[in-house]
N, C-alpha and C positions, 0 to 999 in steps of 0.2 A: 532686599538685603542689607544690610550693617555693619556696616565696619568702621573703627577706631580704632586709634590709636594712638598714648600715653601717653609722655614722659617720664624716665626717674629723674625721681629725688638726690640734690646735694653727689654724696661721693658716688653711687651706682651710675651716674650718666657715663663716667672711665670707662663701666664696662658692660652695659646695659644699648643697651638704641632704646628700644623701647617697648613697654606692653600692648595688648591687641588685643581686642574682640571680635569675631563676625559671628551673626548669626542673622540668616535665611529658610525662614517658613515654605514646610515640605512641598508643598509644590512644585516651587524655584529650586529644591534642592538637587533633589534626585534626575539625575540627564545625562549622557557620557560620562569617562573617565575624564576627571581633570590631569595633567600631566604637571610636575611642580619642577624646577627646576633648580642643579648646580647655583647660589649668591656668597658665599664665604662665610655665612653664618649659622651657628649653629641655635636650635632651640627647643625651651620646654613643650607643648602645647596640651595645653588641660582640655575633655567632651566634655561637656555638660551636655549633652541631649545626644540624639542617635550614634553610633558606631561607625564608620569608615570602612570601605575593605580598599586594599591593596592587591593592585595587580600586580604581581613578581611579574620576572621575565621566560618562566622553566610555566608558567601558567596555574600556579597556585594563585587563588584567593583568599588572602587572609582578614579577621577580621581583625583591626586597630584595636589597643587597649585605649583605657580613657583616661593617663595619664601616662607621656612619654616623654621621651627626649630625640632628639632629633641630631644625632652627628650632622656633621661635613658630609657631604655628596658630591660622588665621582660620577653624576648619571641619574637619568629623571627617574624618578618618581610618580606613573602613575597610580592618583585613589581615587573612590567616589563615596558621597555617602549615603548612607541608608535613610534616608529618611531628616528630621528633622538638623541645621547645623546650632552648635551655638560652642564657641569654642574661646577662650579665653588663652591667652601664648606669653611669654620670657623671650625676644629678640637677642640677642645677645650681639655687641659690634664683637669682632673677627681677635680673634685672641682677647676675648672677654671671658669668657667660658669659662676658662682654668684655676679662675680664683674662686670658686665655689665646687668646686667637681673636684676630688681628691685622687683622680689618673691621667695620667693620657690623654688625652683627646684624643691621642690615633685609635684610640681603640673604642672608640663611639663612630670612627668614622666608614662611613656609607652604612650607619645601620642603625635604624629606628627598635628605642627599647626601651621599654621598661620603666618608666621613672623611679620606681624603689627598691629598683635593683642596682642602681647606685648611688643611692644618695644616700647621708651619713645623719646620723641625728640628728640632727637638728632641720629635719625636714619629715619631722614624726608623723602622722596624721598630718601631714599637706594636702594632700590628694579629699582628704572629706572638709577641712579648711574652706578650698578651695568652692565644692563640688556645696556646701550649705551658706556660705557669703550671698549676700540677696543683689548685689549691682559689680559694677565693672570696677569702680573705685575705692571699693570695700578690697577685694581678691588682691589689685594691687600693695594695698596697706598691709595685705597678710604676708605679701610672699616679700615685698620690701624688709621688711621685719627679718624675716631670715635668711635672705639672704647678707644683710648688715651680717650677723650674728654667724656665718661661717665663712664671709670674706678672708682670706688668705693673702699673709701680705708680697710687692708686689715683686720676681723674681731676678734676679740682676743679669738677665737677659732680656729682659721685658722690653730695656727700651729697644737695643736695635732692630728687635723684631719685628718694633711701629713701625719705631725709620722705614723698615724693605718696605712692609704693608703698605705702607705709603705712596716711598716711591714704584710702587708696580699698579698702583693704583691711579697714579698722578701719570702712569704711560700704558692707559691702557691694556696692559698686563702685556707689550708687545715690549721682554725689560732681560737682556743675557741673566741669567745667574748667577756663573761664572764671574763677571764685568762688576755685579749688584754685591756678591760677596765683596770684591777685591776692594768694594766706593764702600763699605761700612769695617769694613777692618776687620772680617770676619772668615775664617776659611770658609769653604761652600759644609762643608762637610757639617762641620760644628751649624751653619745656618737650619739646615737640613734637618739635626735633632732637634735647634730648639723650637722649627715653624710644627714641627711635625704633634708637639709636645703640649706647647701655644695653640696652633692652629687647628692642628690634625689631619693636612697634608703638608706635602711639599709647601721650598717655596714656587717649584717649575708645576707644579699645579694646580697652588694658589691660582699664580699667573695665567694659565689655561680659563681660569670661572672667569676673572672679570675680564678677560677677553670678549668668553664669552657674551657676558652682560653686558660688555660696549657697544659688538659683536650686534647686537639685540636690541642698545640702543637708538644705533647709528640707524639698523637697517627700520624704523619706523618710516619714514619716506622712501623709500629704495623699491628701488620693484627688480624682481626678476631679473632683466637686461643691465642688472647695474652689480650682480653681486659681486664681475670680480672685482670691480671698483673694489669692493666693502672687502674682499681681501687682501686685495695688495694694503692694505692703506692700513690693516690693523696684522700687517707680518706672513702673512701668505702666500706663497710665489710660487703657488700653485695651485691647479683648481682639486682637483681630487686628495689632498693635504684638506685644504682648508676640509668640503665633505661629509670629511672621514672623524675628521678632530669634533665638527658642526654634531654630524649623528650620537658619534660617542656619544655628547651629553643631553641634546637634546630630544633626538631620539628619530629621527625625522632628517631630511636633508635641506640644508638653508632654502632651495627653493620651495618646498610641500610649507616649510614653516612660515613663510614669505604671501603664500597662498591664505594658507590657513586664518594668521593675520586678519589679512586683506580681507578674509571673509566677512570678521567677528568683527574689522572695526565698520562696513559697510551697514554690516546689521546695526550695528547698535545710532548708526547713525538716524538710520532709517525709524529707529521704532518711537 
């Protein structure tokens, strides 16, 4: 397996977190489905090799398109490679993608859609050019030129959205949205409208995503016996609420997640 991240250049660094590339040989790629969790970021992903399966909650199995936009995720997604893995992606900062897509990002929330279904004329033949490029650096160069050409000017409400995002992240997602809106001088309704347009989800749901990611980071050195303390630390005052919200986003209980993560770590250390 080879994973690489490349930082965006110049002006685009404000909107794009990184470009990334992942390659895995077929013998190592095919196995149990992988669970992808909400992380607050929107991505464009180009599949340069064998396609992925996506497992839907109703039992349907779908072959993913070769070029997709992954909107804000509100729950886990299970995917599985069918052979060789060769991916190239653009990972936007939270609220970065709205500068390039001429729609409210809430239109993409909870969806994985074909790239060409939402692109403007700036992106004509982009998929073919990405596939034809020889190296990751060439793909970065191609997409940076196109992104720069389609960059829209800042929205007048962008500053407050950025400030609230930073506030939520700085508090591990444990915030009162009502108090946060008052703190930053906007009504809760205005803040929700701006967030849905620029981020794709409400500030309350964005807080849930950040809290989930903070819990996962903090649980790395936890055991199942520590879960009550972990729940209290992140603002859950009863265990059922913690288990229910965690399960909705992750697809398993905190205990099962921790057990599986520890099992993976032990296998890695022992290999």
